[in-house]
Every structure is written in structure tokens, then in C-alpha cells.
C-alpha positions as CSV (number, residue, x, y, z in Angstrom):
1,X,104.0,102.6,68.5
2,X,103.2,99.3,67.0
3,X,105.4,97.4,69.5
4,X,102.6,98.0,72.0
5,X,99.8,96.0,70.3
6,X,102.3,93.5,68.8
7,X,103.9,92.5,72.1
8,X,100.7,92.7,74.1
9,X,99.1,90.1,71.8
10,X,102.2,88.0,71.8
11,X,102.1,87.8,75.6
12,X,98.4,86.9,75.7
13,X,99.1,84.0,73.3
14,X,102.0,82.9,75.5
15,X,99.6,83.0,78.5
16,X,97.1,80.8,76.6
17,X,99.9,78.2,75.9
18,X,101.1,78.4,79.5
19,X,97.6,78.0,80.9
20,X,96.9,75.0,78.7
21,X,100.3,73.5,79.6
22,X,101.5,73.5,76.0
23,X,105.3,73.3,75.8
24,X,108.2,72.8,73.4
25,X,110.6,69.9,74.1
26,X,114.3,70.7,73.6
27,X,116.5,67.6,73.5
28,X,118.9,67.6,76.4
29,X,117.0,70.3,78.3
30,X,113.4,69.0,78.6
31,X,110.2,70.9,78.2
32,X,110.2,74.7,77.9
33,X,107.2,76.7,78.8
34,X,106.1,79.9,77.0
35,X,106.5,81.9,80.2
36,X,108.0,85.0,78.7
37,X,108.7,88.1,80.9
38,X,109.0,91.5,79.3
39,X,109.0,95.2,80.2
40,X,107.5,97.4,77.5
41,X,108.7,101.0,77.7
42,X,106.8,103.7,76.0
43,X,106.0,107.4,76.5
44,X,102.9,108.4,78.5
45,X,99.8,108.6,76.3
46,X,101.1,106.1,73.6
47,X,98.2,103.7,74.1
48,X,99.4,101.0,76.6
49,X,96.2,100.9,78.7
50,X,94.0,101.4,75.6
51,X,95.6,98.4,73.9
52,X,95.2,96.2,76.9
53,X,91.5,97.0,77.2
54,X,90.8,96.4,73.6
55,X,92.5,93.0,73.5
56,X,90.7,91.9,76.7
57,X,87.3,93.2,75.4
58,X,87.4,91.5,72.0
59,X,89.2,88.3,72.8
60,X,87.6,87.7,76.2
61,X,90.8,86.5,77.9
62,X,89.9,87.6,81.5
63,X,90.3,84.0,82.6
64,X,94.0,84.2,81.7
65,X,94.8,87.3,83.7
66,X,96.6,87.4,87.1
67,X,95.0,89.9,89.6
68,X,96.7,93.2,90.3
69,X,95.2,94.0,93.7
70,X,97.8,92.7,96.1
71,X,99.3,95.3,98.4
72,X,101.8,92.9,100.1
73,X,103.9,89.8,99.5
74,X,101.5,87.8,101.7
75,X,98.5,88.7,99.6
76,X,100.4,88.3,96.3
77,X,101.4,84.7,97.1
78,X,97.8,83.9,97.9
79,X,96.8,85.3,94.5
80,X,99.4,83.1,92.9
81,X,98.1,80.0,94.6
82,X,94.7,80.6,93.0
83,X,95.9,82.0,89.6
84,X,99.0,80.0,88.7
85,X,100.0,79.8,85.0
86,X,98.4,83.1,83.9
87,X,99.5,86.4,82.5
88,X,100.3,89.3,84.9
89,X,99.9,92.6,83.1
90,X,101.1,95.4,85.3
91,X,101.1,99.1,84.7
92,X,103.8,101.4,86.2
93,X,106.1,98.4,86.3
94,X,109.2,100.5,87.1
95,X,107.5,101.7,90.3
96,X,106.7,98.0,91.2
97,X,110.3,97.0,90.7
98,X,111.4,99.9,92.9
99,X,108.9,98.9,95.6
100,X,110.1,95.3,95.9
101,X,113.6,96.6,96.4
102,X,112.7,99.1,99.0
103,X,109.4,98.3,100.8
104,X,109.6,95.6,103.5
105,X,106.1,94.3,103.0
106,X,106.8,93.8,99.3
107,X,110.4,92.5,99.4
108,X,109.5,88.8,99.5
109,X,107.9,89.1,96.0
110,X,111.4,89.3,94.5
111,X,112.3,85.9,95.9
112,X,109.0,84.4,94.8
113,X,109.6,85.7,91.2
114,X,113.1,84.3,91.1
115,X,111.6,80.9,92.0
116,X,108.8,81.3,89.5
117,X,111.3,82.0,86.8
118,X,113.0,78.7,87.4
119,X,109.6,76.9,88.1
120,X,110.8,76.0,91.5
121,X,108.2,75.1,94.2
122,X,107.2,77.9,96.6
123,X,106.2,77.4,100.2
124,X,104.9,80.0,102.8
125,X,103.7,79.1,106.2
126,X,102.1,81.4,108.9
127,X,100.2,80.7,112.1
128,X,97.0,81.1,110.0
129,X,97.7,79.2,106.8
130,X,100.2,77.2,104.8
131,X,100.7,77.6,101.1
132,X,102.6,75.3,98.7
133,X,102.7,75.9,95.0
134,X,104.4,73.3,92.7
135,X,105.5,74.2,89.2
136,X,104.7,77.9,89.5
137,X,104.8,79.9,86.2
138,X,103.6,83.3,84.9
139,X,103.8,85.3,81.7
140,X,104.7,88.8,82.8
141,X,104.1,92.0,80.7
142,X,105.1,95.1,82.6
143,X,104.2,98.5,81.1
144,X,106.5,101.4,82.1
145,X,107.0,105.0,81.1
146,X,110.2,105.2,79.0
147,X,111.4,108.6,80.4
148,X,110.9,107.6,84.0
149,X,112.4,104.1,84.0
150,X,116.1,105.1,84.5
151,X,115.1,106.9,87.7
152,X,112.9,103.9,88.9
153,X,115.4,101.2,88.1
154,X,119.0,102.0,88.9
155,X,122.2,100.9,87.1
156,X,122.8,98.4,90.0
157,X,119.3,97.0,89.5
158,X,119.8,96.6,85.8
159,X,122.9,94.4,86.2
160,X,121.3,92.5,89.0
161,X,120.4,88.9,88.1
162,X,116.7,89.7,88.8
163,X,116.4,92.5,86.2
164,X,118.0,90.2,83.7
165,X,115.1,87.8,83.9
166,X,113.1,90.3,81.8
167,X,113.3,91.3,78.1
168,X,113.1,95.0,77.4
169,X,111.1,96.6,74.5
170,X,111.5,100.3,73.7
171,X,108.4,101.4,71.9
172,X,109.1,104.7,70.2
173,X,106.7,106.9,68.3
174,X,106.9,106.8,64.5
175,X,108.6,110.0,63.4
176,X,106.9,109.8,60.0
177,X,103.4,110.1,61.5
178,X,101.9,113.2,63.0
179,X,99.5,113.1,66.0
180,X,97.1,115.5,64.3
181,X,96.4,112.9,61.6
182,X,95.1,110.5,64.3
183,X,92.5,112.3,66.5
184,X,90.9,108.8,67.1
185,X,92.5,105.4,67.1
186,X,90.2,103.5,64.6
187,X,90.3,99.8,65.0
188,X,89.3,97.2,62.5
189,X,88.6,94.4,65.0
190,X,85.8,92.5,63.4
191,X,88.0,89.5,62.6
192,X,90.0,89.4,65.9
193,X,87.9,86.8,67.7
194,X,87.5,84.5,64.7
195,X,91.3,84.6,64.0
196,X,91.9,83.8,67.7
197,X,89.5,80.8,67.6
198,X,91.1,79.6,64.4
199,X,94.5,79.7,66.0
200,X,93.4,77.9,69.2
201,X,91.5,75.2,67.3
202,X,94.7,74.4,65.2
203,X,96.6,73.4,68.4
204,X,96.6,69.6,68.5
205,X,99.5,68.7,70.8
206,X,100.5,69.4,74.4
207,X,104.2,68.9,73.7
208,X,105.9,70.2,70.5
209,X,109.4,69.3,69.6
210,X,112.2,71.3,67.9
211,X,113.7,69.5,65.0
212,X,117.5,69.4,64.2
213,X,117.2,72.3,61.6
214,X,115.4,74.4,64.3
215,X,118.3,73.8,66.8
216,X,120.8,74.8,64.1
217,X,118.8,78.0,63.5
218,X,119.0,78.7,67.3
219,X,122.7,78.3,67.3
220,X,123.1,80.5,64.3
221,X,120.9,83.2,66.0
222,X,123.1,82.9,69.1
223,X,126.2,83.7,67.1
224,X,124.7,86.4,64.8
225,X,122.9,88.4,67.6
226,X,125.8,88.5,70.0
227,X,126.8,91.9,71.3
228,X,129.8,92.1,73.5
229,X,128.5,95.3,75.1
230,X,125.6,93.3,76.6
231,X,126.8,91.2,79.6
232,X,127.1,87.6,78.7
233,X,124.6,86.4,81.3
234,X,122.1,89.0,80.1
235,X,122.6,88.0,76.5
236,X,122.2,84.3,77.2
237,X,118.9,84.8,78.9
238,X,117.6,86.9,76.0
239,X,118.5,84.3,73.4
240,X,117.1,81.4,75.4
241,X,113.7,82.9,74.8
242,X,114.0,81.8,71.1
243,X,112.5,78.5,72.1
244,X,109.5,80.2,73.7
245,X,109.0,82.6,70.8
246,X,109.4,79.8,68.3
247,X,106.5,77.9,69.9
248,X,104.4,81.0,69.9
249,X,105.1,81.7,66.3
250,X,104.4,78.1,65.4
251,X,100.8,78.4,66.5
252,X,100.3,82.0,65.3
253,X,101.2,80.9,61.8
254,X,98.6,78.2,61.9
255,X,100.9,75.2,62.2
256,X,99.5,73.8,65.4
257,X,98.6,70.6,63.7
258,X,102.3,69.9,63.0
259,X,104.2,68.7,66.1
260,X,107.7,69.7,64.9
261,X,108.9,73.3,65.4
262,X,111.0,74.2,62.4
263,X,113.8,76.6,61.4
264,X,111.2,79.1,60.0
265,X,109.6,79.4,63.5
266,X,113.1,80.1,64.9
267,X,113.7,82.6,62.2
268,X,110.7,84.6,63.3
269,X,111.8,84.3,66.9
270,X,115.3,85.6,65.9
271,X,113.7,88.8,64.6
272,X,112.1,89.4,68.0
273,X,115.3,88.6,69.8
274,X,117.2,91.1,67.7
275,X,114.8,93.8,69.0
276,X,115.4,92.7,72.5
277,X,119.1,92.7,72.2
278,X,119.1,96.2,70.6
279,X,116.7,97.6,73.1
280,X,118.6,96.1,76.1
281,X,121.7,97.7,74.8
282,X,120.0,101.1,74.5
283,X,118.7,100.7,78.0
284,X,122.0,99.7,79.4
285,X,123.6,102.7,77.7
286,X,120.9,105.0,79.1
287,X,121.9,103.9,82.6
288,X,125.5,104.8,81.8
289,X,126.7,101.2,81.8
290,X,129.5,101.5,79.3
291,X,132.0,102.0,82.2
292,X,130.3,99.2,84.0
293,X,131.1,96.8,81.3
294,X,134.8,97.6,81.8
295,X,134.3,97.0,85.5
296,X,132.8,93.6,84.8
297,X,135.8,92.7,82.6
298,X,138.2,93.7,85.4
299,X,136.2,91.7,87.9
300,X,136.3,88.6,85.6
301,X,140.1,88.8,85.5
302,X,140.3,89.1,89.2
303,X,138.0,86.1,89.7
304,X,140.1,84.0,87.4
305,X,143.2,85.0,89.3
306,X,141.6,83.9,92.6
307,X,140.4,80.6,91.1
308,X,143.9,79.7,89.8
309,X,145.1,80.2,93.4
310,X,142.3,77.9,94.7
311,X,140.5,80.8,96.4
312,X,136.8,81.9,96.3
313,X,136.4,85.6,95.5
314,X,134.3,87.6,97.8
315,X,132.6,91.1,97.5
316,X,135.3,92.7,99.7
317,X,138.0,91.4,97.3
318,X,136.4,93.3,94.4
319,X,136.0,96.5,96.6
320,X,139.7,96.4,97.5
321,X,140.8,95.7,93.9
322,X,138.5,97.9,91.8
323,X,138.4,101.6,92.9
324,X,135.1,102.2,91.0
325,X,133.2,99.7,93.2
326,X,131.9,101.7,96.1
327,X,130.1,99.3,98.4
328,X,129.2,95.7,99.1
329,X,125.9,95.8,97.1
330,X,127.7,96.9,94.0
331,X,130.3,94.2,94.4
332,X,127.6,91.5,94.9
333,X,125.8,92.7,91.7
334,X,129.0,92.4,89.7
335,X,129.7,88.9,91.2
336,X,126.1,87.8,90.3
337,X,127.0,88.5,86.6
338,X,130.5,87.0,86.4
């Protein structure tokens, strides 16, 4: 599936921009980093590991990569201290998400990632050492097996605010191509390195700005891409990535010498966001979340009712009001969305 090399390269470029502290300035919001987080879902044997190795070999981007050896949260945060603002490429990402939900020695990573997403400072102190990381940021590309993912990440996990920090890409095989026609994956990679160097050398600014036409394009994309079946909080996080993708496309298309990000860059970004919205919807449906959306709508009405009475809604209020909510964890997940 061509989504595998496409998004793998996009994330490596994002990591370069992040590592060099190249940002896009959005008036009223400040500087936005290219720290995109994605989970790429494909069937086993479709070339995820092969693609990663080829890009690393030809482009020599090892210095951008975050290490994968940590077996605990304590070790992981030490790795972050030494490798901030890099790309974390992780195989079996569904298993990893499951582990930080269920394994005590990994659970703290979830909190660290939530802080990294917002670029909030992280501190960790023990009797042996003290760690403080200011302005943490990572580009994250998780590879996962499409068929296994619904069993690794539950419906509750998918609607949780943490899972919504990621964009989802479903990479499906081309039904018009037969595997017997491709006994080898032949790559024409002789120009990869020169094209990379050409792109890098075109970047002349540390801070790019979005012009007024670009912001208009962003607002248009927000309206056109909206899907009511995708929870609003999920949708808003997806579309916000337009700024990050616009910056990436600006340098990919050789416009690094121009400081203003334009509507065309946002147009390209919108195409990627369309894929994310569609694939997120497919993933939500695969988790049986059509009924969940109805539950969310009911919960929103109950919350409004409480607010008009000057009360704060609590998980137990949802449990007592909505029969389909079975426990406190589910109620908390619904509240995190609404």
C-alpha cells in the first residue's frame, strides 16, 4: 500500500523540522510545531518494516530517531531527556498502547505522552536522579497490524482523550494489483538523497507564517471535512493538524525560501486530513461505535441539564441516567469527550 512509504516519509520530514525547531506561526495561537502523531494500520507483510529500513538507509536519518529499547517508564523518560524533538517509529504500536493501559511499570508513559502532546514540562525525581524536560516534543509514527488493532485497542480506549491524540491511517492493498506480479520490491532510489538535500537546503527560516488566504483555506477545510459521526473533540484534533501538514508541504514543494505559508499548502494538507477523517470513521465503526455516538449525544444533553441547574456532572450521574454505560471508566471516557 502506497500509504506506507508516503506517510513514513512525511513523518521523517516532520521530524527534521521539529529537530531544527522550524515552526509555523498562527496569529492568535502562536508557534505550532510539526509534531504529528499517527498510527499506520496495514496487514502483516505489506512492507512497514521494509519501508522504514529503506528510508533510514538512503537518507541517513538515524540522528533523528528516538530509541525503542525502553522496557519501563523510568527508562523511557531518560531516553526522552537525551533524545527530545525526534521521531519515534514504533512497530506493534497496538500492543504498546495496550501495555501502557495495563502494565504498572509502563503506565506513567501515558501521562508523559499527554504532556508531550501539549509541550508541557516533565519532571521525574527519584532517590538516584532528577529529570526535568522543558518543551518536550516528538513526532510519533506507530505501525500496527490492521486486523489485530480492534482487539488491542478497545472501544473505550478509542474514545479516550489519549487515543484521540493520534491520526489513523488505514493502508489497504491495491485490489488491482496481484502479488504474483511483484516477487521483488524494486526501488528506484538513486535520487532520494539529492532530493532530500535539495529540500533541506531550501529552508531559510525558523518561523514560517500562515497568510490570510491560508487561514481562510483552513476554515473552509474545517467545514467541508466535518463528519457528525466522528466525535467533535476527535474531529477538531484531526483538523488542527492542517497547520503542521501545511508547513511540511511548504518545504516538500520547494518553497522553503518563502516565509508565508499559502492556501495551496493548506489545500494539500486538506487532502491528507480527508484521509484521516475517513479512516478514523472506518476505525470507529469497526469498534462498533455507532451506538456510542448516540450515547455521547445523550450524555451531552444530560450535561447541559446539569449546567442549567448550576451543577457539575459526575460519572455516577451518567451511570444512573444512561443504561448502556456500565461502569465508572466508561462514564469517565464519555465525559472526557463531551
